[in-house]
Structures are given as C-alpha cells and as structure tokens.
C-alpha positions in Angstrom: 0.0 0.0 0.0 1.3 3.5 -0.9 2.4 5.6 2.1 0.3 8.8 2.0 1.9 10.3 5.2 3.2 13.8 4.7 7.0 14.0 4.0 9.1 16.2 6.3 12.8 17.0 5.7 14.7 17.8 8.9 17.9 19.7 8.4 19.4 20.1 11.9 22.4 19.6 14.1 22.9 16.2 15.8 25.5 15.2 18.5 28.4 15.5 18.7 29.0 18.0 20.2 26.4 17.7 22.9 24.5 21.0 23.5 20.9 22.0 24.0 20.0 22.2 20.2 21.6 18.9 19.3 20.0 17.2 22.2 16.5 18.4 21.2 17.1 17.5 17.5 18.2 14.0 18.6 14.9 13.6 20.5 13.0 14.4 17.2 15.1 12.0 15.2 14.3 9.2 17.7 10.7 10.1 18.2 8.3 7.2 17.7 5.4 9.6 17.3 7.0 11.9 14.6 8.5 9.0 12.6 5.3 7.0 12.7 3.1 9.8 11.6 5.3 11.3 8.9 7.8 10.2 6.2 10.9 11.7 7.7 14.3 12.4 6.1 17.2 13.7 8.1 20.3 15.7 7.2 22.9 16.6 9.8 23.6 20.3 9.8 26.4 20.2 12.3 30.0 21.1 11.1 31.7 21.1 14.6 33.2 18.1 16.2 33.3 19.5 19.7 32.2 22.5 21.8 35.4 24.5 21.1 34.8 24.2 17.3 31.4 25.8 17.3 32.6 29.4 16.8 35.6 28.5 14.7 36.0 28.4 10.9 38.1 25.8 9.1 38.7 24.3 5.7 37.0 21.1 7.0 33.9 23.1 7.8 33.7 24.7 4.4 34.0 21.3 2.7 31.4 19.8 5.0 29.1 22.8 4.4 29.2 22.2 0.6 28.3 18.6 1.2 25.4 19.5 3.4 24.1 22.1 0.9 24.5 19.6 -2.0 22.7 16.9 -0.1 19.9 19.2 0.9 19.5 20.4 -2.7 19.3 16.8 -4.0 16.8 15.7 -1.4 14.5 18.6 -2.3 15.0 18.2 -6.0 13.9 14.5 -5.8 11.2 14.8 -3.1 8.2 17.0 -2.4 8.1 17.9 1.3 5.2 19.3 3.4 7.8 21.2 5.4 11.6 21.6 5.3 12.4 22.0 9.0 15.7 23.9 9.6 17.3 24.9 12.9 18.8 28.3 12.0 21.5 30.1 13.9 21.7 34.0 13.9 25.4 34.6 13.8 28.5 34.2 11.6 29.3 31.5 9.1 26.6 29.3 10.6 23.9 31.8 9.6 25.3 32.1 6.1 25.2 28.3 5.7 21.7 28.1 7.2 20.4 31.0 5.1 21.6 29.5 1.9 19.6 26.3 2.6 16.5 28.4 3.4 16.9 30.2 0.0 17.3 26.9 -1.8 14.1 25.7 -0.2 12.2 28.7 -1.4 13.8 28.5 -4.8 12.5 25.0 -5.2 9.0 26.0 -4.2 9.0 24.2 -0.9 8.0 25.5 2.6 10.8 26.4 5.1 9.9 25.9 8.8 12.6 27.7 10.8 13.0 26.6 14.4 14.8 29.3 16.4 16.7 27.8 19.4 18.6 30.9 20.2 18.3 34.7 20.0 20.5 37.4 18.6 18.8 38.5 15.3 17.9 42.0 16.7 21.2 42.6 18.4 23.2 41.4 15.4 21.3 43.7 13.0 20.5 46.8 15.0 23.5 48.7 13.8 23.7 47.2 10.3 21.1 48.0 7.6 22.6 45.3 5.4 22.2 42.6 8.0 18.6 43.7 8.7 17.7 43.6 5.0 19.3 40.2 4.6 17.6 38.8 7.7 14.3 40.2 6.3 15.0 38.6 3.0 15.8 35.2 4.5 12.6 35.3 6.7 10.4 36.1 3.8 7.7 33.5 3.1 8.8 31.1 5.9 7.1 29.6 8.9 8.7 30.2 12.3 8.9 28.3 15.6 10.1 30.0 18.8 10.7 28.4 22.1 8.8 31.0 24.0 6.5 34.1 23.3 9.3 36.1 25.1 11.6 35.4 22.1 9.3 36.8 19.4 10.6 40.3 20.0 14.0 39.2 18.7 12.6 38.7 15.2 9.7 41.2 15.2 11.7 43.7 13.2 12.4 41.2 10.4 9.4 38.9 10.4 5.7 39.9 10.5 4.1 36.4 10.1 2.6 34.1 12.7 4.9 32.3 15.1 4.4 28.7 16.4 5.4 28.4 20.1 7.2 25.1 20.9 8.9 24.9 24.3 11.6 22.3 24.7 10.9 19.1 26.6 13.1 16.4 28.1 12.5 12.7 28.9 10.9 12.1 32.2 13.1 9.9 34.3 12.0 11.1 37.8 8.3 10.8 38.7 8.4 11.9 42.3 9.8 15.0 43.9 12.5 13.6 46.3 14.3 16.9 46.9 16.3 16.9 50.1 15.9 20.1 52.0 17.8 19.0 55.0 21.3 19.2 53.5 24.0 20.6 55.7 26.1 21.9 54.1 23.9 22.6 51.0 25.3 21.3 47.8 25.5 23.8 44.9 25.6 22.4 41.4 26.8 23.7 38.1 26.2 21.2 35.2 26.9 22.5 31.8 29.8 23.0 29.4 32.6 25.2 30.8 31.9 28.3 28.8 32.4 31.8 30.1 29.0 32.9 28.8 27.3 30.4 31.1 28.6 32.1 34.2 30.9 29.5 35.8 33.6 32.2 36.6 30.8 34.4 38.1 29.8 31.6 40.4 33.4 31.2 41.7 33.6 34.9 42.5 30.2 34.8 44.3 30.9 31.7 46.4 34.3 33.2 47.3 32.5 36.2 48.9 30.0 33.9 50.7 32.8 31.7 52.0 34.6 34.7 53.4 31.4 35.6 55.2 31.4 32.1 56.8 28.4 30.7 54.9 28.6 27.0 54.6 28.1 25.1 51.3 29.8 22.7 48.9 30.1 23.3 45.2 30.2 20.6 42.5 31.2 21.5 38.9 30.1 19.0 36.2 30.8 19.6 32.5 33.2 19.3 29.5 35.9 21.8 28.8 34.8 24.7 26.5 36.6 28.1 26.3 37.5 27.4 30.0 39.9 24.5 30.7 40.0 22.4 33.9 43.6 23.7 34.6 42.4 27.3 34.5 39.5 26.6 36.8 41.7 24.6 39.2 44.2 27.4 39.4 41.4 30.0 40.1 39.9 27.8 42.9 43.4 27.4 44.5 44.0 31.2 44.2 40.8 31.9 46.1 41.4 29.2 48.7 38.3 27.2 47.8 39.9 23.8 47.4 37.9 22.3 50.3 34.7 23.8 49.0 34.8 23.0 45.3 35.3 19.9 43.3 35.6 19.6 39.5 34.1 16.3 38.2 34.2 16.6 34.4 31.3 15.5 32.2 28.7 13.1 33.4 25.9 11.3 31.5 22.9 9.0 32.1 22.5 7.8 35.7 25.7 9.5 36.9 24.3 12.9 35.7 20.9 12.2 37.3 22.6 11.4 40.6 24.1 14.9 40.6 20.6 16.4 40.5 19.3 14.0 43.1 22.0 15.2 45.5 21.9 18.9 44.7 20.5 21.5 47.0 20.6 24.5 44.6 21.3 24.6 40.8 23.2 27.5 39.3 23.2 28.8 35.7 23.9 32.6 35.7 24.2 32.6 31.9 24.1 35.2 29.2 24.4 32.4 26.7 21.4 30.2 27.1 18.0 30.9 25.5 16.0 28.2 27.3 18.3 26.0 29.3 17.5 22.3 29.0 19.6 21.8 32.1 17.2 23.9 34.0 14.4 21.5 33.1 16.6 18.6 34.3 17.0 20.4 37.7 13.3 21.1 37.9 12.5 17.5 37.2 14.3 16.7 40.5 12.7 19.7 42.3 16.1 21.4 42.7 15.7 25.2 43.2 17.4 27.1 40.3 19.1 30.5 40.1 19.4 31.7 36.5 19.4 34.8 34.3 16.4 36.9 33.3 17.1 36.4 29.6 15.5 34.7 26.6 12.8 32.2 27.5 14.3 31.4 31.0 11.6 33.4 32.8 9.0 31.1 31.3 10.7 28.2 33.2 11.6 29.6 36.6 9.6 32.8 36.8 6.6 33.3 39.1 8.3 31.7 42.2 9.5 28.5 40.4 13.1 29.6 40.9 15.2 32.8 41.4 15.8 35.1 38.5 18.8 37.4 38.5 17.8 41.0 37.7 21.2 41.5 36.1 24.2 39.2 35.4 26.7 40.3 38.0 28.6 38.9 41.0 26.7 41.2 43.3 23.3 39.9 42.1 24.4 36.3 42.1 25.7 36.6 45.7 22.5 38.2 46.7 20.3 35.5 45.1 22.5 32.6 46.4 22.6 34.0 49.9 18.8 34.3 49.8 18.3 30.6 48.9 21.0 29.3 51.2 19.5 30.9 54.3 15.8 30.4 53.6 14.8 26.7 53.9 11.0 27.4 53.4 11.7 29.3 50.2 13.8 26.4 48.8 10.9 24.0 49.7 8.3 26.1 48.0 10.4 26.5 44.8 11.0 22.8 44.8 7.3 21.9 44.7 6.4 24.6 42.2 9.2 23.8 39.8 8.7 20.0 39.9 4.9 20.4 39.2 5.5 22.9 36.4 8.0 20.6 34.7 5.5 17.6 34.8 2.7 19.7 33.4 4.6 21.5 30.6 8.0 20.2 29.7 8.1 16.4 29.3 9.3 14.9 26.0 5.9 13.5 25.4 4.4 17.0 25.6 7.1 18.3 23.3 6.5 15.6 20.7 2.8 16.1 20.8 3.1 19.9 20.2 5.6 19.3 17.3 3.2 16.8 15.8 0.4 19.3 15.9 2.5 21.9 14.2 3.6 19.6 11.4 0.1 18.3 10.9 -1.4 21.8 10.7 -3.1 21.9 14.2 -0.7 23.8 16.4 -1.4 24.3 20.1 -0.3 27.9 20.1 0.2 30.5 17.5 1.2 34.1 18.3 
C-alpha cells in the first residue's frame, strides 16, 4: 500500500557535540510519534566536532558545508516535502550556511519551517542596515517556531508572520519529587559545558564572597571543557582558597548525571548564553531550586516563584540570590514543589513531541 503520510525533511544539528540544540534534535530523530506519523528524512547540519569548534571556521567546515548544501538540494529536488524543517542560527558562518539552505528551499518552491533555538537577530542587525535587510529577505515567506513568546521580539523587526510556540521538553526519568531540603552543608551544582558565557567564573567569585562571610556550602562542577579549561578553573579555585569547598568532576551522563541532580540543593546557571536552558528542566525534574538569568525564555521556566531570576548578570546579584536561597529553607521547599509540578505539566518529552506533531500536521497548540 502506498504511504500517504506527509513528508518532512529535517535539516538540523545532531550530536556530537552535545549541547541543547543537538539534544533536542536527537529527540526528534528518535521520536516514535514523529517518525510513525510522517515520512521523515534527516540531514545533519552540524559542522563542529566539539564545543570548542562551534565558533571557529576551518577548511574542513567549508568542505562539509558544501556537502550539506548539496545533499539538501538533491533531497528537495527529488522529493516534495510538506515542510523543510531547519534549525537556524543567527550569527556568523553558521547563519550564512543556514540561510543558503533556506533560500534553496524557497527557490525549489517548498516550505521552510525555521526553528529558532537561540536569539540574537535583533542585536546582530540593530547597527547594520545590510544585516537587517538580509535577515528580512531570509525570513520572507517562511514559517517560524520560537521556544517562548518572550523570544518573538528578537525577530519582530524582520518577520511579521505568525509564530508557532514550541517549548523544549526532556525525557521524564523522575516521577516523584524527592528533593532533600535537610542538607548541611547545602550542595551547589553547576552542570553544563565550561563556557564563560554560562557564568561559571561568576559563580566562583560569588561563592568566594560567601565563603569569606562564613556561609557553609559545597560546590560541584560538572561539565566538559569549552573556552575554559580544567587547569584554569583549578588554578582559580586554589588562588581563592576554595579547594575544600569546590570539586571539578568533568562531564557526566545518564544515571551519573541524574545522581548529581538527586544530591543537589541549589542549581546555578547565571548565563548570558542560554536561550531556554534544557539543564534547568533537568534540575526542575528533581525539584532542585534554580538560580538563573532573566534572559531569553528562561523566565517562562523559573519565573513566578518557580526559581530565582537574577535581575542582572553580576557577581553582586548572584551573591544576593544565592545567599537568599542558602539561608531560607522554606523558600527552597516552595520553589522545589512549584518547579517540579511545572515541569511535569509542561516540559516532558511527550508533551514536546505532541506539540511538534500538531505543528507539522497543521493543528498547532499555540500561534502568536
């Protein structure tokens, strides 16, 4: 029998390297719901081998980009797709590569569906008429997905169409809030790649101040090297005399990663880098109170008493927020309950897949 299911071409980054976008794309690639309801083809848009390669250009990347563009062109030339789904990045060579693919989709008379996992279109074009015009040209006659209504403003100057809202979701591995509010000392946790923009150095400065004030805690750092190396971090910790307060554990995955959340008292992500923060969802799944930045779609996750939002990204603000949580047991408990319940109701992988299915089938849950 002929398969009459709609065809979807997904052009998106897959691991490695492991980061929020590639993790979400891998969820789609392995989704039973999406792959059973549609005829899906996949092309890997990634050109970096590790986190350090993401912002670097190389001959290898140029060659791989040509292969990706050629493969995409061939797929669209030989197939008629309901949507060509593309995860598009707003900066540098990545945007040039992504935009060329969008223009090819349009040239071949097919429908681009652009999923924006990060922000920066407004900032990157505010002082450049050329960039604004090119962004507007690329976003002409496309469909757009944003992670949060808060992120629509980033493209409102270049795109006037409707926007599908599709928050991220992660697999549910914890079904009961088992948060331990009786820790002494309280364990602080950072679990992400070691990138300056994610705020790890800010955390070290803040806990140094708290340590000098005699506040008791223990800090665990989990993550792969990025633009910060383990040796640099170790040297900084020694310089501040925090060797007995801080441990660097390297990357952890699977059950080892989940154990970190089970044993955490407060999770820290004072980032100017993250748009949504999958790792915040992982912490919320275990009821761990989070401190993070008031940027991107993060307020949709931990706003309204589901966490602590920093008003600005500074050592002073982080110290203030951290001291507030460390010294208020009742506040930690309230945040734990609210964040766990909110995750269960809104951000499981099943909810994400269902929302994506509705968008691809023409019945989206939310359009703005």
